C-alpha positions in Angstrom: -72.8 -96.1 29.6 -72.6 -95.5 25.9 -75.2 -94.8 23.8 -75.6 -98.0 22.0 -75.5 -100.1 25.0 -78.0 -97.4 26.7 -80.5 -97.8 23.5 -80.2 -101.5 24.0 -81.1 -101.7 27.6 -83.7 -99.2 27.3 -85.8 -101.1 24.3 -85.3 -104.6 26.3 -86.9 -102.7 29.3 -89.9 -101.1 26.9 -90.2 -104.4 25.3 -90.6 -106.6 28.1 -93.0 -103.8 30.0 -95.3 -104.3 26.4 -95.2 -107.9 26.8 -96.5 -107.8 30.1 -98.9 -105.2 29.3 -100.3 -107.4 26.1 -100.9 -110.5 28.2 -104.7 -110.0 29.3 -104.2 -112.3 32.7 -102.0 -109.9 33.9 -102.6 -106.6 35.6 -106.0 -107.0 36.9 -108.5 -104.1 36.7 -106.4 -102.4 33.6 -108.8 -102.5 31.1 -107.9 -102.0 27.1 -107.3 -98.3 26.2 -105.1 -98.5 29.8 -102.9 -101.3 28.4 -102.6 -99.5 25.2 -101.8 -96.2 26.6 -99.1 -97.6 28.9 -97.6 -99.6 26.5 -97.6 -96.1 24.2 -96.0 -94.4 27.4 -93.8 -96.5 28.3 -92.0 -96.9 24.6 -92.0 -93.1 24.6 -90.4 -92.6 28.2 -87.7 -95.4 27.0 -87.1 -93.6 23.4 -86.8 -90.0 25.2 -84.1 -91.5 27.6 -82.3 -93.4 25.4 -81.9 -92.5 21.9 -80.9 -89.3 19.8 -84.4 -89.3 18.1 -86.1 -85.5 18.3 -88.2 -85.2 21.3 -90.8 -83.8 19.1 -90.8 -86.9 16.3 -91.5 -89.1 19.4 -94.2 -87.5 20.9 -95.9 -87.2 17.5 -95.7 -90.8 16.9 -97.1 -91.5 20.7 -99.9 -89.5 19.9 -100.5 -91.1 16.8 -100.4 -94.3 17.7 -102.7 -93.7 20.7 -105.2 -92.1 18.0 -105.0 -95.1 15.3 -105.8 -97.6 18.3 -108.7 -95.2 19.1 -107.5 -94.4 22.7 -108.3 -90.9 21.7 -110.1 -89.3 18.9 -108.5 -87.2 16.2 -110.3 -84.5 17.4 -108.7 -84.8 20.6 -105.1 -84.9 18.7 -105.4 -81.9 16.9 -107.6 -80.0 19.3 -104.9 -79.3 21.3 -103.2 -77.7 19.0 -105.9 -75.3 19.5 -105.6 -75.0 23.0 -105.3 -71.3 24.6 -102.0 -72.0 26.0 -100.6 -72.8 22.6 -101.4 -69.5 21.7 -100.3 -67.6 24.4 -96.8 -68.9 23.8 -96.8 -68.1 20.0 -97.8 -64.6 20.9 -95.4 -64.1 23.3 -92.6 -65.3 21.0 -93.8 -62.9 18.6 -93.9 -60.0 21.4 -90.3 -60.9 22.2 -89.1 -60.9 18.5 -90.5 -57.3 18.9 -88.5 -56.6 21.7 -85.3 -58.2 20.6 -85.3 -55.9 17.3 -85.4 -53.2 19.5 -82.2 -53.1 21.7 -84.0 -52.7 24.8 -82.1 -55.6 26.2 -78.8 -53.5 26.0 -80.1 -50.4 27.5 -81.4 -52.7 30.3 -78.2 -54.0 31.0 -76.5 -50.6 31.3 -79.3 -49.4 33.6 -78.7 -52.2 36.2 -75.2 -53.4 35.4 -73.8 -50.1 35.2 -74.3 -49.3 38.7 -72.2 -51.9 40.1 -69.3 -51.4 42.0 -68.3 -54.5 43.8 -68.5 -58.0 42.4 -71.1 -58.8 44.8 -72.9 -56.3 43.4 -72.6 -57.1 40.0 -73.3 -60.8 41.0 -77.1 -59.5 41.8 -77.8 -56.9 39.9 -77.1 -59.5 37.2 -79.4 -62.0 38.9 -82.1 -59.4 39.2 -81.9 -58.5 35.4 -81.9 -61.9 34.2 -85.1 -62.6 36.5 -87.0 -59.9 34.5 -86.2 -61.1 31.3 -88.6 -64.1 32.3 -91.5 -61.5 31.4 -90.2 -60.3 28.0 -89.0 -63.4 26.7 -90.5 -67.1 26.8 -88.3 -70.3 27.0 -85.1 -70.0 28.8 -82.9 -71.1 25.5 -84.6 -67.3 23.9 -83.6 -66.1 27.3 -79.7 -67.2 27.0 -79.4 -66.4 23.1 -80.8 -62.8 24.3 -78.3 -62.6 27.5 -75.3 -64.0 25.4 -74.0 -60.3 23.9 -74.8 -58.8 27.8 -72.4 -61.4 28.8 -69.8 -60.9 26.2 -69.3 -57.5 27.1 -68.9 -58.1 30.9 -66.6 -61.0 29.8 -64.3 -58.4 27.6 -64.2 -55.6 30.1 -63.3 -58.1 33.1 -61.1 -59.9 30.7 -58.0 -59.5 33.6 -60.3 -61.3 36.2 -60.6 -64.9 34.5 -62.3 -66.4 37.9 -65.2 -63.4 37.6 -65.4 -64.4 34.0 -66.1 -68.1 34.5 -68.6 -67.1 37.9 -70.5 -65.3 35.2 -70.8 -67.8 32.8 -72.2 -70.1 34.9 -74.3 -67.7 36.6 -76.5 -66.5 33.6 -77.7 -69.8 32.9 -78.2 -71.1 36.5 -80.6 -67.8 37.1 -82.3 -68.0 33.9 -83.4 -71.5 34.4 -84.3 -71.4 37.9 -86.1 -67.7 37.5 -88.2 -69.4 34.8 -91.0 -70.3 37.4 -91.9 -66.7 37.8 -94.4 -67.0 35.0 -96.5 -69.4 32.8 -94.4 -68.7 29.5 -91.2 -69.2 31.4 -91.2 -72.6 30.2 -93.1 -75.0 27.8 -93.1 -77.5 30.8 -95.1 -74.7 32.5 -97.9 -74.9 29.7 -98.0 -78.7 29.8 -98.9 -78.5 33.8 -101.5 -76.2 33.4 -102.7 -78.2 30.5 -102.8 -81.4 32.7 -104.3 -80.1 36.2 -107.0 -79.0 33.7 -107.9 -82.2 32.1 -107.7 -84.5 34.9 -108.9 -82.3 37.9 -110.6 -78.9 36.1 -108.3 -76.8 38.1 -107.1 -74.2 36.0 -103.9 -71.7 36.9 -103.8 -68.5 35.1 -100.9 -66.1 34.3 -101.6 -64.0 37.7 -102.3 -67.3 39.9 -98.7 -68.5 38.6 -97.0 -65.0 38.7 -98.3 -65.1 42.8 -96.8 -68.5 43.4 -93.9 -68.4 40.9 -92.6 -65.1 40.9 -91.6 -65.2 45.1 -89.8 -68.3 44.3 -88.2 -67.8 41.2 -86.8 -64.3 43.0 -85.5 -66.2 46.3 -83.9 -69.2 44.6 -82.5 -67.1 41.9 -80.6 -64.8 44.4 -79.7 -67.9 46.5 -78.4 -69.5 43.4 -76.1 -66.5 42.8 -74.7 -66.7 45.7 -73.8 -70.2 45.4 -72.5 -69.9 42.3 -70.4 -66.7 43.6 -68.9 -68.9 46.5 -68.3 -72.2 44.8 -66.3 -70.4 41.3 -64.6 -67.7 43.0 -62.1 -67.1 46.0 -62.2 -64.4 48.9 -59.2 -62.3 46.5 -61.4 -62.7 43.5 -64.2 -60.9 45.0 -62.1 -58.4 46.6 -61.4 -55.7 44.0 -63.7 -53.5 42.8 -65.5 -53.4 39.2 -67.0 -50.7 37.0 -68.5 -51.6 33.8 -69.1 -48.7 31.5 -71.9 -48.0 28.7 -69.1 -48.1 25.9 -68.4 -51.9 26.9 -71.5 -52.7 26.1 -72.2 -51.2 23.2 -69.5 -53.0 21.5 -71.6 -55.9 21.7 -74.9 -54.1 20.8 -75.9 -53.0 17.1 -78.7 -50.5 19.0 -77.6 -47.6 20.9 -77.9 -48.3 24.6 -77.4 -45.0 25.9 -79.0 -41.7 24.5 -82.7 -40.6 23.6 -84.7 -43.3 22.9 -86.2 -43.8 19.8 -90.0 -44.1 18.7 -89.6 -47.7 18.3 -88.3 -48.4 21.6 -90.6 -46.7 23.2 -93.8 -48.0 21.6 -92.4 -51.2 22.2 -91.4 -50.6 26.2 -95.0 -49.0 26.5 -96.6 -52.0 25.0 -94.4 -54.6 26.7 -95.7 -52.9 29.9 -99.5 -53.0 28.8 -99.4 -56.6 28.0 -97.4 -57.5 31.4 -99.9 -55.3 33.4 -103.0 -56.8 31.5 -101.7 -60.5 32.5 -101.7 -59.5 35.9 -105.2 -57.6 36.1 -106.8 -60.5 34.4 -108.7 -61.1 37.5 -110.1 -57.6 36.9 -111.1 -57.7 33.2 -111.7 -61.3 32.5 -109.7 -61.0 29.4 -107.9 -64.5 28.5 -104.1 -63.9 28.8 -103.6 -65.7 25.1 -106.5 -63.4 23.7 -103.9 -60.0 25.8 -100.8 -61.9 24.0 -102.8 -62.1 20.5 -103.6 -58.3 20.6 -99.8 -57.5 21.8 -98.4 -59.6 18.7 -101.0 -57.8 16.4 -99.9 -54.3 17.5 -96.5 -55.4 17.5 -96.1 -56.6 14.3 -98.5 -53.8 12.9 -97.1 -51.9 9.9 -98.0 -48.5 11.7 -97.0 -49.0 14.9 -94.7 -52.4 15.3 -91.2 -52.9 15.3 -90.7 -56.6 13.4 -92.8 -57.8 10.7 -95.2 -60.5 11.6 -93.3 -63.0 9.0 -90.0 -62.4 10.7 -91.6 -62.6 14.0 -93.4 -66.0 13.2 -89.6 -67.5 12.2 -88.8 -67.2 15.8 -91.5 -69.2 17.1 -90.2 -72.9 18.2 -92.8 -74.7 16.2 -91.1 -78.0 17.1 -91.8 -77.1 20.7 -95.5 -76.3 20.2 -95.9 -79.4 18.6 -94.3 -81.5 21.3 -96.9 -79.6 23.8 -99.7 -80.8 21.9 -98.7 -84.4 21.5 -97.6 -84.5 25.1 -101.1 -82.8 26.3 -102.9 -85.4 24.0 -100.6 -88.1 25.7 -102.1 -86.9 29.2 -105.5 -86.7 28.3 -105.2 -90.5 27.1 -103.6 -91.4 30.5 -106.2 -89.7 32.3 -109.6 -90.9 30.2 -108.1 -94.5 29.9 -107.9 -95.1 33.8 -104.4 -96.0 33.3 -102.8 -93.3 35.7 -105.4 -94.1 38.0 -104.3 -97.5 37.8 -100.5 -96.7 38.4 -100.8 -94.4 41.3 -103.3 -97.5 42.8 -100.4 -100.1 43.6 -98.4 -96.9 45.9 -98.5 -98.1 49.2 -101.0 -96.6 51.6 -100.9 -94.2 54.5 -98.0 -91.8 53.6 -98.3 -88.6 54.9 -98.4 -85.5 52.7 -95.2 -84.2 53.7 -93.3 -87.6 52.7 -95.5 -87.5 49.4 -94.0 -84.1 48.6 -90.6 -84.7 49.7 -90.4 -88.2 47.3 -92.3 -85.7 44.3 -89.6 -82.8 44.9 -86.7 -85.7 44.7 -87.4 -87.4 41.9 -88.4 -84.1 39.8 -85.0 -82.9 40.9 -83.1 -85.6 40.1 -84.9 -86.4 36.7 -83.0 -84.1 34.4 -80.4 -87.0 34.7 -82.8 -89.3 32.6 -84.7 -86.9 30.7 -82.9 -84.0 29.6 -85.8 -82.2 28.0 -87.8 -80.4 30.5 -90.8 -80.4 28.7 -90.6 -84.2 28.6 -89.8 -84.7 32.1 -93.6 -82.6 32.9 -94.9 -84.9 30.3 -94.2 -87.8 32.2 -94.1 -86.6 36.1 -96.8 -84.3 36.2 -100.2 -87.3 35.2 -98.9 -89.6 37.3 -97.9 -86.8 40.1 -101.4 -85.5 40.0 -103.1 -89.0 39.9 -101.1 -90.2 43.0 -101.5 -86.8 44.8 -105.4 -87.7 45.3 -104.7 -90.8 46.6 -102.3 -89.2 49.2 -104.7 -86.2 50.3 -102.2 -83.9 49.0 -103.5 -81.1 46.8 -102.7 -82.1 43.2 -102.4 -78.4 42.3 -99.6 -78.1 44.7 -98.0 -81.3 44.2 -97.9 -80.0 40.2 -96.7 -77.1 40.8 -94.0 -77.9 43.5 -92.5 -80.9 40.6 -92.5 -78.2 37.9 -90.8 -76.1 39.8 -88.1 -78.6 41.2 -87.8 -80.0 37.7 -86.3 -76.5 36.6 -82.9 -77.5 38.8 -81.2 -79.2 35.5 -77.3 -78.1 36.1 -75.7 -81.5 36.4 -73.8 -81.8 33.2 -73.5 -79.2 30.1 -75.8 -81.4 28.2 -78.6 -81.1 30.8 -80.4 -77.9 29.4 -79.9 -75.3 26.3 -78.7 -72.7 28.4 -76.0 -74.6 30.2 -74.6 -75.9 26.6 -74.7 -72.6 25.2 -72.6 -71.2 27.8 -70.4 -73.8 28.2 -68.8 -73.5 24.5 -68.2 -70.3 23.8 -65.0 -69.5 21.5 -62.2 -67.6 23.2 -64.2 -66.8 26.1 -63.3 -68.3 29.6 -66.0 -70.7 30.9 -66.6 -73.1 33.3 -66.0 -77.0 32.9 -67.9 -80.0 34.0 -66.5 -80.2 37.4 -67.7 -76.4 38.1 -71.1 -77.7 37.1 -70.5 -80.7 39.5 -69.1 -78.7 42.1 -72.3 -76.3 41.9 -75.0 -78.7 41.8 -73.7 -80.6 44.9 -74.9 -77.1 46.6 -77.7 -75.9 44.5 -79.8 -79.3 44.1 -80.4 -79.8 47.7 -80.9 -76.2 48.2 -83.4 -76.2 45.7 -85.2 -78.7 46.8 -85.3 -77.1 50.4 -86.7 -74.5 48.6 -89.7 -75.5 46.9 -90.6 -78.0 49.9 -90.4 -74.5 52.1 -93.0 -73.0 49.8 -95.1 -75.8 49.1 -95.4 -76.1 53.1 -95.5 -72.7 54.3 -95.8 -70.1 51.8 -98.2 -71.5 48.8 -100.7 -72.3 51.3 -101.0 -68.1 52.7 -101.5 -67.7 48.7 -104.2 -70.0 48.5 -102.6 -73.4 47.6 -103.3 -75.6 50.7 -100.8 -78.7 50.8 -103.9 -80.9 51.5 -107.4 -80.6 50.5 
């Protein structure tokens, strides 16, 4: 379907639904604020799906429309920018900028990947290293940019084995996307999910709780995905030969030393990062909110005496567009809940559905949603408010349903344009990389595997960790 045709169809659908909502006799039980909210929600969703307009611009327009019409107050709209999750992400990016300046990523690559002697060892050591980056760099696109030089070094070292280079090109974005669920700061969609849960149910998921629930899923799904990438992109002959990656080969793509004694800046930054992560994990003991811990870390990381990056330079790396998008979509979530629109939407769902069936539908829809909504944050903004509202009626724990939806939405590998990391590694001049057919072949295996794994965790693992499937 061409872009113009898709835009026309989406516009017709949106305007038709909005026209039906305007007629007072339609949809009994739907109040005026709820009608306005649904109309704005439908227009925003169709515009996200069918037009090239920036996602943040659409979200801001939707938030403004809800404020002007009186559905939400201006304090609600602007107050979302002061939410603790927004501050957590800002400070996490400042910390990430400090880490990037020191060259610690190159040293970590030598430490982990340099020990690989077989193709399978290289694959799983690379996977382990990429999972760890979820604690140091927020947002999948930032992790992809940080990992690209390491991939280029590996690609040069394996230049005579093209299929292995293609495999690694596909492995990097795959693991980056699936391992994001390990931490609360792994993706903006996670912060949107936490905010929606808090506004709709009063349940607050902190850094430690998310880590406890998400890290096991991230580790298992990443290593299973690594095997899927290895088996779908290479032949037995490709995997048979030995590999040996030297520190000198990685050094060629790093402007900082990757071996030898650590500099004072590297030592300070590593100690600071470790301290921040430990304090995040120990939140139940000291009761200091993760955003405050992150702010302390950001101030130290950019301080003249102890820091490794100037605050002005670090703030340039913050994705302000993403933060505005998050704030606007949080306001949309508040409007859906407070106006009664979300409750009305799910009231028409068929009753008598078992919790397991409900969860399966949520996971399947969330897994496939990237084919329609390419933005991970936009998918959570649309799906999570509806999932949370529907979960209550189905007798499902809203926390389990929201986590399952968010985790399943992390699969977005079908097309080169489905996610920024996939796009980045699909277009590398002078380096062999994957084709759309490679992505489709992997997705045929990975999509059902990811969905089944999320279902397994929601039904069998998360209840053991304090998040039961039903209430």
